[in-house]
C-alpha positions in Angstrom: 30.6 1.2 -9.1 27.0 1.6 -8.1 26.4 -2.2 -8.3 29.4 -2.7 -5.9 27.9 -0.2 -3.4 24.5 -2.1 -3.7 26.2 -5.4 -2.9 28.2 -4.0 0.0 25.2 -2.1 1.4 27.0 1.2 1.6 25.2 4.3 2.7 25.1 7.0 0.1 24.1 10.6 -0.3 22.3 11.5 -3.5 21.9 15.1 -4.6 18.8 15.6 -6.7 18.0 18.7 -8.9 16.5 21.5 -6.8 16.0 19.3 -3.7 17.8 18.5 -0.6 20.2 15.5 -0.6 18.7 12.1 0.1 20.6 9.7 2.2 20.2 5.9 2.6 21.2 2.6 1.2 21.0 1.8 -2.5 19.1 -1.5 -3.0 18.4 -1.7 -6.7 19.1 0.0 -10.0 17.9 -0.1 -13.6 18.7 2.1 -16.6 16.2 4.8 -15.5 15.9 4.6 -11.7 17.7 4.0 -8.5 15.9 2.6 -5.4 17.1 4.0 -2.1 16.1 2.7 1.3 16.1 5.6 3.7 16.9 5.2 7.4 13.7 4.5 9.4 11.6 3.9 6.3 10.0 0.6 5.4 9.5 1.5 1.7 12.2 2.4 -0.8 12.3 5.7 -2.7 12.7 5.6 -6.5 14.9 8.3 -7.9 15.1 9.1 -11.6 18.7 9.0 -12.8 18.1 12.1 -15.0 17.4 14.2 -11.9 20.6 13.1 -10.0 23.5 15.5 -9.9 25.8 13.7 -7.4 26.1 10.3 -5.7 28.7 9.8 -3.0 29.3 7.1 -0.4 29.1 8.2 3.2 30.5 5.1 4.9 
């Protein structure tokens, strides 16, 4: 499912342990990390999968 969201460029909201939710567009994934492009940012944020508690589409 995540790969489909990456291909479609869907915006997502990611809940991370003990932090606020992070919103943006998934651009890449591997077995350990997701890369998220945040609105207004020129560089992606890498998020460790082990710290993610929820991913949902917001489009």
